[in-house]
N, C-alpha and C positions, 0 to 999 in steps of 0.2 A: 702039562700041564693041564690049568685050569683054568680056563675060560669063561666067561662072562656073557651071555646074549641077551640083547636089549631084547625087552617083547616083543615091539616091533618084528622082528629078524627070528623069531620063535618057531614062525611055522616052518620056516627050513630045517630047525632040530628037533620035531615034533614035541615042540612045549616043553622045550628041556631050558631052562635056565645059565644049567653049568654044561658043559661039556670037556671032553677032555681034546687035544690036539698037543702034534708037534710042531719042531721048528727051530734051526738053530737063530733064526733069525725073524723077525714082525713077519715081512715078506713070505716066508716060509711055512708059517703059523698059521697063514690064510690059507695058503694053496693047500695046507694039509687040510684045513675045515672045510675048505669049498671039496675035494675030495671025498671026507665024509660027509659033507652035507650039500649035495648038488646047486649052485647059485648063488650063494651067499654071498663069494668074494666082489661080488660084481655087483649087491647091495651098498659094499663099505666102499669100493676101489673102482676107480673110472678108466675111461680107456687110457687116457697118460697115464695109468700107475698110480695115482693117487690116491692121497685119503678123499672121500668125500667130504662138502660142505659142510653136509651138519653128521656126521660121524666123527668120534673122540674115541682116539685107544689109548687109554692107560696099563702100563708095567708095574706093577705092584705100588700104584696109586701117581703115577707120574705119568703126565703124558706123552707119548710118543708122535711123533709127526714121519718122522723115517721109516720108510719101510724096511732098510739094512739095518734098523737096532736089535744088538745082539739080545741074544735070550737064552733062563738057563732053564734045568728044570723046573727048577721048584718054584721057578716067576707065577704071577697071576695075572689075567689077563682082561680087563674090563673092553668092553666095548659098550659106547653111553651114543645113545641118538638123540637129537633133535629133535621136537616135534613141531607141528606148524600145523596151522589150519586158519581160518579166519569165521 
């Protein structure tokens, strides 16, 4: 399925904005992304297996918070990352 990657995480994907990954759940998809692009999962998921506060994951334009949420091969996943600074 297509996964849209935010600019701050594109250093992991070779600057690709859209990559392919597989998984029956969001957790499996993120594990597949991490296998293809080592280190990317840790930037989105914390040590307690929760989505980091500055990350939002959308499946077909609906926000998903549960890593066990099911996915279908035709789904589109968009990862958004809030920016902060001062």
